[in-house]
C-alpha positions as CSV (number, residue, x, y, z in Angstrom):
1,M,0.0,0.0,0.0
2,S,1.6,3.3,-1.2
3,S,2.3,6.2,1.1
4,R,0.1,8.4,-1.1
5,F,-2.9,6.1,-0.7
6,I,-2.4,5.9,3.1
7,Q,-2.3,9.7,3.4
8,A,-5.4,10.1,1.1
9,R,-7.3,7.7,3.4
10,W,-6.1,9.5,6.5
11,L,-7.3,12.8,5.0
12,A,-10.7,11.2,3.9
13,L,-11.2,10.0,7.5
14,S,-10.4,13.5,8.8
15,I,-13.0,15.0,6.4
16,Q,-15.6,12.5,7.4
17,S,-15.1,12.8,11.1
18,G,-17.2,15.9,11.7
19,A,-20.1,17.9,10.4
20,W,-20.5,18.0,6.7
21,E,-20.7,21.8,6.4
22,R,-18.4,24.1,4.5
23,S,-17.0,25.9,7.5
24,A,-16.5,22.7,9.5
25,I,-14.8,20.9,6.6
26,T,-12.5,23.9,6.0
27,D,-11.6,23.9,9.7
28,R,-10.7,20.2,9.7
29,L,-8.6,20.5,6.5
30,T,-6.7,23.5,8.0
31,R,-5.9,21.5,11.1
32,V,-4.9,18.2,9.4
33,L,-2.9,19.7,6.6
34,S,0.4,21.6,7.0
35,T,0.2,25.3,7.8
36,D,1.8,26.0,4.5
37,F,-1.3,24.7,2.7
38,A,-3.4,27.7,1.8
39,D,-6.0,26.1,-0.4
40,S,-8.4,24.7,2.3
41,I,-11.3,26.9,1.2
42,Q,-10.8,26.0,-2.5
43,L,-10.5,22.3,-1.7
44,T,-13.7,22.5,0.4
45,A,-15.5,24.1,-2.5
46,R,-14.3,21.4,-4.9
47,L,-15.5,18.7,-2.4
48,C,-18.9,20.2,-2.0
49,F,-19.3,20.6,-5.8
50,H,-18.2,17.1,-6.5
51,F,-20.3,15.4,-3.8
52,D,-23.8,15.8,-2.4
53,T,-23.8,18.7,0.0
54,S,-26.5,17.2,2.3
55,S,-24.4,14.2,3.6
56,P,-20.8,13.1,3.6
57,P,-19.7,10.7,0.9
58,A,-18.6,7.1,1.4
59,I,-14.9,6.5,2.2
60,D,-13.9,4.8,-1.1
61,P,-15.2,7.5,-3.6
62,L,-13.8,10.2,-1.3
63,V,-10.3,8.6,-1.3
64,A,-10.4,8.2,-5.1
65,F,-11.3,11.9,-5.4
66,L,-8.4,13.0,-3.1
67,L,-5.9,10.8,-4.9
68,N,-6.7,12.6,-8.2
69,E,-6.9,16.1,-6.7
70,P,-4.0,18.3,-8.2
71,L,-4.2,20.6,-5.2
72,L,-2.9,17.8,-2.9
73,D,0.1,16.6,-5.0
74,V,2.6,18.7,-3.0
75,V,1.0,17.5,0.3
76,F,1.3,13.9,-0.6
77,E,4.8,14.2,-2.0
78,S,6.0,15.9,1.3
79,E,4.1,13.4,3.4
80,A,2.7,16.2,5.5
81,I,-0.2,14.2,6.8
82,Q,0.9,12.3,9.8
83,G,-2.4,10.7,10.8
84,P,-6.2,11.2,10.7
85,L,-7.9,13.9,12.6
86,L,-10.7,12.2,14.5
87,D,-13.1,14.8,16.0
88,S,-16.1,13.5,17.9
89,P,-18.8,12.5,15.4
90,V,-21.9,14.6,15.1
91,M,-25.3,14.2,13.5
92,G,-25.3,16.0,10.1
93,E,-28.1,18.3,9.0
94,K,-31.2,16.6,7.6
95,P,-32.6,17.6,4.3
96,D,-35.0,20.6,4.4
97,R,-38.0,18.4,3.7
98,L,-37.2,16.1,6.7
99,V,-36.3,18.8,9.3
100,T,-39.6,18.4,11.2
101,F,-39.3,14.6,11.4
102,P,-37.8,13.5,14.8
103,L,-35.1,10.8,14.5
104,P,-33.0,9.3,17.3
105,A,-29.6,11.0,17.6
106,L,-27.0,8.3,17.2
107,T,-23.4,9.4,16.8
108,T,-21.4,6.6,18.6
109,W,-21.6,2.9,19.2
110,K,-22.5,3.7,22.8
111,D,-25.6,5.7,21.6
112,V,-26.6,2.7,19.4
113,G,-26.1,0.3,22.3
114,L,-28.3,2.4,24.7
115,W,-31.0,2.8,22.0
116,L,-31.1,-1.0,21.2
117,G,-30.1,-2.3,24.6
118,L,-27.0,-4.1,23.3
119,R,-23.3,-4.3,24.2
120,D,-20.6,-3.5,21.7
121,K,-20.0,-7.2,20.9
122,E,-23.7,-7.8,20.3
123,I,-23.8,-4.7,18.0
124,A,-21.0,-6.1,16.0
125,W,-22.5,-9.6,16.0
126,F,-26.0,-8.5,14.8
127,A,-24.6,-6.0,12.3
128,D,-22.3,-8.7,10.9
129,S,-19.4,-6.2,11.0
130,K,-16.8,-8.9,10.2
131,A,-18.9,-10.4,7.3
132,Q,-19.0,-13.8,8.9
133,Q,-22.6,-14.8,8.3
134,S,-22.1,-16.0,4.7
135,R,-19.6,-18.6,6.1
136,V,-21.6,-19.9,9.0
137,V,-22.4,-23.6,8.9
138,I,-24.1,-24.0,12.2
139,E,-27.8,-23.0,12.0
140,K,-28.0,-21.6,15.6
141,L,-25.2,-19.2,14.8
142,H,-27.0,-17.7,11.8
143,H,-29.3,-14.7,12.1
144,Y,-31.9,-15.9,9.5
145,R,-34.0,-18.9,8.7
146,Y,-34.8,-19.7,5.0
147,T,-38.1,-20.7,3.4
148,W,-38.6,-21.5,-0.3
149,V,-41.9,-20.6,-1.8
150,P,-42.7,-21.6,-5.5
151,K,-43.6,-18.7,-7.8
152,R,-46.4,-19.0,-10.4
153,T,-43.7,-19.9,-12.9
154,G,-42.5,-22.8,-10.7
155,E,-39.2,-21.1,-9.8
156,P,-38.3,-21.0,-6.1
157,R,-38.7,-17.7,-4.2
158,L,-36.5,-17.2,-1.2
159,I,-38.0,-15.8,2.0
160,E,-35.3,-14.8,4.6
161,I,-36.9,-14.7,8.1
162,P,-34.8,-13.0,10.8
163,K,-34.7,-14.7,14.1
164,S,-36.5,-13.0,17.0
165,R,-33.6,-10.9,18.5
166,L,-32.6,-9.4,15.1
167,K,-36.3,-8.9,14.2
168,E,-36.7,-6.8,17.3
169,I,-33.8,-4.6,16.3
170,Q,-35.2,-4.2,12.8
171,R,-38.7,-3.4,14.1
172,L,-37.2,-0.6,16.3
173,I,-35.2,0.8,13.3
174,L,-38.5,0.7,11.3
175,K,-40.5,2.4,14.0
176,D,-38.1,5.1,15.1
177,I,-36.4,5.9,11.8
178,L,-37.8,4.5,8.5
179,N,-41.5,4.9,9.2
180,R,-40.9,8.6,10.0
181,I,-39.6,9.2,6.5
182,P,-42.4,9.7,3.9
183,P,-42.0,7.6,0.7
184,H,-42.5,9.0,-2.8
185,P,-46.1,9.9,-3.5
186,C,-46.1,7.5,-6.4
187,A,-45.1,4.5,-4.2
188,H,-48.2,2.7,-2.8
189,G,-46.9,-0.7,-1.6
190,F,-46.2,-1.1,2.2
191,C,-47.1,2.5,2.8
192,R,-49.3,3.6,5.7
193,G,-52.6,5.2,4.3
194,R,-52.0,3.7,0.8
195,S,-53.2,0.5,-0.7
196,I,-53.9,-1.3,-3.9
197,K,-56.9,0.9,-4.3
198,T,-54.8,4.1,-4.3
199,F,-52.3,2.3,-6.6
200,V,-54.9,1.7,-9.3
201,A,-57.0,4.8,-8.8
202,P,-55.2,7.0,-11.3
203,H,-55.5,4.3,-14.0
204,I,-59.2,3.7,-13.8
205,G,-61.1,4.3,-17.1
206,Q,-58.0,5.1,-19.1
207,E,-57.7,4.2,-22.8
208,A,-54.4,2.4,-22.4
209,V,-52.6,0.8,-19.4
210,L,-49.0,-0.3,-19.6
211,R,-47.8,-2.6,-16.8
212,L,-44.1,-3.1,-16.1
213,D,-42.3,-5.3,-13.6
214,L,-39.0,-4.9,-11.7
215,K,-37.0,-8.1,-11.5
216,D,-36.0,-9.3,-8.0
217,F,-37.0,-6.0,-6.5
218,F,-35.7,-6.5,-2.9
219,H,-32.5,-8.3,-3.9
220,S,-31.7,-5.7,-6.6
221,V,-31.6,-2.7,-4.2
222,P,-28.0,-1.5,-4.2
223,T,-26.5,-2.1,-0.7
224,A,-24.4,1.0,-0.9
225,R,-27.6,3.0,-1.4
226,I,-29.0,1.7,1.9
227,G,-26.0,3.1,3.8
228,A,-26.2,6.3,1.8
229,L,-29.8,6.7,2.8
230,F,-28.9,6.6,6.5
231,R,-26.0,9.1,5.9
232,H,-28.5,11.3,4.1
233,L,-30.6,11.3,7.2
234,G,-27.7,12.8,9.1
235,Y,-26.0,9.8,10.7
236,P,-22.2,9.6,10.7
237,G,-20.6,7.1,8.4
238,N,-19.9,4.4,11.0
239,I,-23.4,4.6,12.4
240,A,-24.9,4.4,8.9
241,W,-22.8,1.4,8.2
242,L,-24.1,-0.3,11.4
243,L,-27.7,0.4,10.5
244,Q,-27.1,-0.9,7.0
245,G,-25.6,-4.1,8.6
246,F,-28.7,-4.6,10.8
247,C,-31.0,-4.4,7.7
248,T,-29.0,-6.6,5.2
249,N,-28.0,-10.2,5.0
250,A,-25.5,-12.4,3.3
251,I,-26.7,-16.0,2.7
252,S,-24.8,-19.0,3.9
253,P,-25.0,-21.6,1.1
254,S,-24.7,-24.5,3.5
255,L,-27.8,-23.4,5.3
256,A,-29.9,-22.2,2.4
257,G,-31.1,-25.6,1.3
258,E,-31.1,-27.6,-2.0
259,P,-33.1,-25.0,-4.1
260,F,-30.2,-22.5,-3.6
261,K,-27.9,-24.8,-5.7
262,Q,-30.4,-24.7,-8.6
263,L,-30.3,-20.9,-8.9
264,P,-28.2,-19.3,-11.7
265,W,-24.6,-18.4,-10.7
266,S,-25.2,-14.7,-10.9
267,V,-28.2,-14.9,-8.5
268,R,-26.3,-17.1,-6.0
269,K,-23.4,-14.7,-6.1
270,R,-25.7,-11.7,-5.3
271,L,-27.4,-13.5,-2.5
272,Q,-24.1,-14.5,-0.9
273,S,-23.1,-10.8,-0.7
274,K,-24.9,-8.3,1.4
275,H,-28.4,-7.6,0.1
276,L,-31.9,-6.6,1.2
277,P,-33.6,-9.7,2.5
278,Q,-37.2,-10.4,1.5
279,G,-38.8,-11.2,4.8
280,A,-37.2,-8.6,7.1
281,P,-39.5,-6.0,8.6
282,T,-37.3,-3.1,7.4
283,S,-37.0,-4.3,3.8
284,P,-40.2,-3.0,2.3
285,Q,-39.8,0.6,3.6
286,L,-36.1,0.6,2.7
287,A,-36.8,-0.6,-0.8
288,N,-39.4,2.2,-1.3
289,L,-37.0,4.9,0.1
290,C,-34.1,3.6,-2.0
291,A,-36.3,3.7,-5.1
292,W,-37.0,7.4,-4.6
293,R,-34.9,8.6,-7.5
294,L,-36.4,5.9,-9.7
295,D,-39.9,7.1,-8.8
296,C,-38.9,10.8,-9.3
297,R,-37.5,10.1,-12.8
298,L,-40.5,8.0,-13.9
299,Q,-43.0,10.4,-12.5
300,G,-41.2,13.2,-14.4
301,L,-41.3,11.1,-17.6
302,A,-45.0,10.4,-17.3
303,S,-45.9,14.0,-16.5
304,R,-43.8,15.2,-19.5
305,L,-45.7,12.9,-21.9
306,G,-49.2,13.4,-20.3
307,F,-49.4,9.9,-18.6
308,Q,-50.1,8.7,-15.1
309,Y,-47.6,6.7,-13.1
310,T,-47.7,4.7,-9.8
311,R,-45.7,1.8,-8.3
312,Y,-46.8,-1.0,-6.0
313,A,-43.6,-2.7,-4.8
314,D,-42.2,-4.2,-8.1
315,D,-45.3,-3.5,-10.2
316,M,-45.1,-0.2,-12.2
317,A,-48.1,1.1,-14.0
318,F,-48.5,3.8,-16.7
319,S,-51.8,4.9,-18.2
320,G,-53.2,7.5,-20.5
321,T,-54.7,7.9,-24.0
322,Y,-54.1,5.7,-27.0
323,K,-50.9,7.7,-27.5
324,L,-49.4,5.4,-24.8
325,A,-50.2,2.4,-26.9
326,A,-48.4,3.9,-29.9
327,M,-45.4,4.7,-27.6
328,S,-45.4,1.4,-25.6
329,K,-42.2,0.0,-27.1
330,F,-40.4,3.3,-26.7
331,M,-41.7,3.6,-23.1
332,E,-40.6,0.1,-22.2
333,E,-37.0,0.7,-23.5
334,L,-36.8,4.1,-21.8
335,V,-38.1,2.9,-18.5
336,G,-35.7,-0.1,-18.7
337,G,-32.8,2.2,-19.3
338,I,-33.8,4.4,-16.3
339,A,-34.2,1.4,-14.1
340,I,-30.7,0.1,-15.0
341,E,-29.2,3.5,-14.2
342,E,-30.9,3.4,-10.8
343,G,-29.6,-0.2,-10.0
344,F,-32.8,-2.1,-11.0
345,Q,-33.8,-4.2,-14.0
346,L,-37.1,-4.8,-15.8
347,N,-38.6,-8.3,-16.2
348,Y,-39.5,-7.9,-19.8
349,R,-41.5,-11.1,-19.9
350,K,-44.1,-9.5,-17.6
351,T,-44.7,-6.3,-19.6
352,R,-48.3,-6.0,-20.6
353,L,-50.2,-3.3,-22.7
354,R,-54.0,-3.4,-22.4
355,L,-56.5,-1.1,-24.2
356,S,-59.9,-0.1,-22.9
357,S,-61.5,-2.8,-25.2
358,Q,-59.5,-5.5,-23.3
359,R,-59.4,-6.5,-19.6
360,Q,-57.0,-4.1,-17.9
361,C,-55.6,-5.7,-14.8
362,L,-53.1,-4.2,-12.2
363,A,-52.0,-6.2,-9.2
364,G,-55.0,-8.5,-9.6
365,V,-57.5,-5.6,-9.8
366,I,-59.6,-4.9,-12.9
367,V,-59.4,-1.1,-13.6
368,N,-61.5,-0.7,-16.8
369,E,-64.4,1.2,-15.2
370,L,-64.0,0.8,-11.4
371,P,-61.8,-1.3,-9.1
372,N,-63.1,-4.8,-9.3
373,C,-61.9,-8.4,-8.8
374,R,-61.4,-10.8,-11.7
375,R,-64.6,-12.6,-12.8
376,K,-62.9,-16.0,-12.3
377,D,-62.1,-15.2,-8.7
378,W,-65.6,-13.8,-8.1
379,D,-67.3,-16.9,-9.5
380,Q,-65.0,-19.2,-7.5
381,L,-65.7,-17.5,-4.2
382,K,-69.4,-17.3,-4.9
383,A,-69.4,-21.1,-5.6
384,I,-67.6,-21.9,-2.4
385,L,-70.0,-19.9,-0.3
386,H,-73.0,-21.5,-2.1
387,N,-71.5,-25.0,-1.4
388,C,-70.9,-24.1,2.2
389,I,-74.6,-23.4,2.6
390,K,-75.6,-26.6,0.8
391,Y,-73.0,-29.1,1.9
392,G,-71.4,-27.5,5.0
393,P,-68.2,-25.5,5.4
394,E,-66.0,-28.6,6.1
395,S,-66.6,-29.9,2.5
396,Q,-65.0,-26.8,1.0
397,N,-61.8,-26.8,3.0
398,R,-60.0,-28.8,0.4
399,D,-56.5,-27.3,1.3
400,G,-56.8,-28.1,5.0
401,V,-56.7,-24.4,6.2
402,D,-56.5,-24.3,10.0
403,D,-59.0,-21.5,10.5
404,F,-61.1,-21.9,7.3
405,K,-63.8,-19.5,8.6
406,A,-61.3,-16.6,9.1
407,H,-59.6,-17.5,5.8
408,L,-62.9,-17.4,3.9
409,Y,-64.1,-14.2,5.6
410,G,-60.8,-12.5,4.7
411,R,-61.3,-13.2,1.0
412,L,-64.9,-12.0,1.2
413,T,-63.9,-8.8,3.0
414,Y,-61.3,-8.1,0.3
415,F,-63.8,-8.5,-2.5
416,S,-66.3,-6.3,-0.6
417,W,-63.6,-3.7,-0.1
418,L,-62.8,-3.5,-3.8
419,N,-66.5,-3.4,-4.9
420,P,-68.9,-2.8,-2.0
421,S,-72.1,-3.1,-4.2
422,R,-71.1,-6.6,-5.4
423,G,-69.8,-7.5,-2.0
424,K,-73.2,-7.3,-0.5
425,K,-74.3,-10.3,-2.5
426,L,-71.5,-12.3,-1.0
427,L,-72.2,-11.1,2.5
428,N,-75.8,-12.3,2.1
429,L,-74.5,-15.8,1.2
430,W,-72.1,-15.7,4.2
431,D,-74.9,-15.0,6.6
432,R,-76.7,-18.1,5.5
433,I,-73.8,-20.5,6.3
434,V,-74.2,-22.6,9.4
435,W,-70.9,-22.9,11.3
436,D,-70.3,-25.6,13.8
437,K,-70.0,-24.2,17.4
């Protein structure tokens, strides 16, 4: 490791150690560099121009910037930097739109320990600070349990379920931090006060509806963006790194089961590195917040062309006049390019364009004239209720559901919620069923 690289890293640590403000950065540069260096103000200006002014950059891009900075050539050659300047970490300023949202002030490991009720060793263990989880071979030493659920296509879907202690930590992060940050207005999945109804509402009665799908939505969220999100909220780099560790996972192949071996090599490689686990309480909100730029760009695109845009988890919907049908191929390619730039990827096999003369379906909801369930699902539930009246509820529990009454009532309530007028017919049938006491 060269002396120039070591000094650049020391300087980067010194820059990161305090508040990310022009005056504070200039002060730290003045103290860590030799007194002969008179360009601290200019170097601060170049740093603020090159990086986001709302939060400090990650260490690696900052070191790369400093190594290529001409102003520092003389400093590195003279080896004027003798070590990092480590001021006490402080919370950075939150973005203007988040100033009114109270977040826990966490600047040191001690603060994190008091907040979560953990010792330093436990913090390092649950955050996987030494990246050991992907090499664990004993199940009780691993933080997650794995379940494989078949998709409609027959491919296995991995559900990563955190164990109780880690799940408590993630729920606290969700309650005290993530739930206090409003997601993008176009995001409707996993958002309080929003639902499938609000997702499909802008697309009801439109002449054309274009549905697009993001491939492996949770696993595709760039891990670095999760840490950047916490830094953007004002947390120092080391605390943002810990919070990122609590919310991400690296799979241990020896514990993942036989289906893991059948996955493509690229997918296995991604899962063995840190990623957003599908099954953790924090993952849905983190995915929404990390897709903020994607939603901003797609909303801007839709507004510019006169279309509507909403997203429900990995389902994206555009709607408008027949102009959208003529531009559907162009829209698919453009949205795909934007998704790649933001770290995601379209699943082109699931792209669907539907005109008003066809059945327009989004997330299982028909949107041609008003929110409605599919005719097939309606007829099936109506037949089950009718047979429950005629032959008894036990005869219709063919899948062996433990609480069949609650299961059936849940389906009925969902249909009634989508279409109250049609739901009344189902409720009349429900009232005629005789349940065993």
